[in-house]
C-alpha positions in Angstrom: -8.8 50.3 28.9 -9.3 48.8 32.3 -8.8 45.1 32.6 -11.6 43.0 34.0 -11.1 41.7 37.6 -10.6 38.1 38.0 -13.7 36.4 39.6 -13.3 33.6 42.2 -15.6 31.3 40.1 -13.4 31.5 37.0 -10.0 31.2 38.7 -9.6 27.5 37.7 -11.7 27.5 34.5 -10.3 26.1 31.4 -10.1 29.6 30.0 -7.4 30.5 32.4 -4.7 28.1 31.4 -1.8 29.4 33.3 -3.5 28.9 36.7 -5.1 25.7 35.7 -2.1 24.1 34.3 0.2 25.2 37.1 -2.3 23.7 39.7 -2.6 20.4 37.8 1.2 20.3 37.4 1.8 20.8 41.0 -0.8 18.2 42.1 0.7 15.6 39.6 4.3 16.3 41.0 3.2 16.0 44.4 1.2 12.6 43.8 4.1 11.1 41.8 6.7 12.1 44.5 4.6 10.7 47.3 4.0 7.5 45.2 7.7 6.9 44.6 8.6 7.5 48.3 6.0 5.2 49.4 6.8 2.4 46.9 10.6 2.6 47.7 9.9 2.2 51.5 7.4 -0.5 50.9 9.2 -2.6 48.3 12.8 -2.0 49.4 14.8 -4.6 51.0 15.4 -4.4 54.7 18.5 -6.5 55.1 20.8 -4.6 57.4 24.5 -5.8 57.2 27.6 -4.2 58.7 28.8 -3.5 55.1 25.4 -1.7 54.3 25.5 0.3 57.5 29.0 1.7 56.6 28.9 5.3 55.0 29.5 5.2 51.2 32.6 7.1 50.2 32.8 6.7 46.3 33.8 3.1 46.6 36.7 3.5 49.0 36.9 2.1 52.5 36.1 4.8 55.0 39.0 6.0 57.1 39.0 7.8 60.5 39.0 11.6 60.3 42.3 11.9 62.0 44.2 10.2 59.1 42.5 12.1 56.3 44.3 15.0 54.7 42.2 16.8 52.0 43.9 18.7 49.3 42.3 22.2 49.7 43.7 23.3 46.4 41.1 21.3 44.5 38.3 22.9 46.3 39.6 26.4 45.6 40.0 25.7 42.0 36.5 24.3 41.9 35.2 27.4 43.6 37.1 29.8 41.1 35.7 27.8 38.3 32.2 28.3 39.5 32.7 32.1 40.1 34.2 32.7 36.6 31.6 30.3 35.0 28.7 32.3 36.4 30.5 35.5 35.4 30.6 34.2 31.7 26.9 33.5 31.8 26.3 37.1 33.3 28.4 38.7 30.6 26.7 36.8 27.8 23.2 37.9 29.0 24.6 41.5 29.2 25.8 41.2 25.6 22.4 40.0 24.4 20.7 43.1 26.1 23.5 45.6 25.1 21.4 47.9 23.1 18.6 48.3 25.6 21.0 48.8 28.6 23.0 51.7 26.9 26.0 53.4 28.2 25.0 52.9 31.9 24.9 49.3 31.4 28.2 49.3 29.7 29.7 51.2 32.7 28.3 48.8 35.1 29.6 45.8 33.3 33.0 47.4 32.9 33.0 47.8 36.7 31.9 44.1 37.2 34.7 42.9 34.8 37.3 45.1 36.6 36.3 43.6 40.0 36.6 40.2 38.6 40.0 41.0 37.1 41.2 42.3 40.5 40.0 39.2 42.3 41.6 37.0 39.6 45.0 38.8 40.0 44.7 38.4 43.8 43.9 34.8 43.5 46.9 34.4 41.0 49.4 36.2 43.3 48.4 34.2 46.4 49.1 30.9 44.4 45.5 29.8 44.3 45.8 28.7 40.6 48.9 26.6 41.2 48.3 22.7 41.2 51.8 21.5 42.0 53.6 21.5 45.4 54.6 25.1 46.3 58.0 26.0 47.4 57.2 29.7 47.7 56.4 31.3 51.1 53.2 33.2 51.2 
């Protein structure tokens, strides 16, 4: 059974709901985004004060860069959380499709989990999961 080719005249017909709805959705999104940008620029206040010209830093008064000391440990823990959170979603999707993937899928997932465990052990031995001040020399 050969499917009928799509003719140019019927590309946006109501009988092709996927193409028509996608086109209409894209047009509506573009028009609404353009309208919001235009209205905010047209209706927004233009009072420039020194306080408004300062960069916003979560309600804190901005300080010069030479006095700021960021605690890198927070960013490391946030990165580790993202890595292992994505890994959990990946393992869940594998568990849903376990029967279709078979033993080859199981072997690949086992390798994936082993790589994650090795990386977790490495991060743990380097002290990447410690929050307090460290007295250990690395």
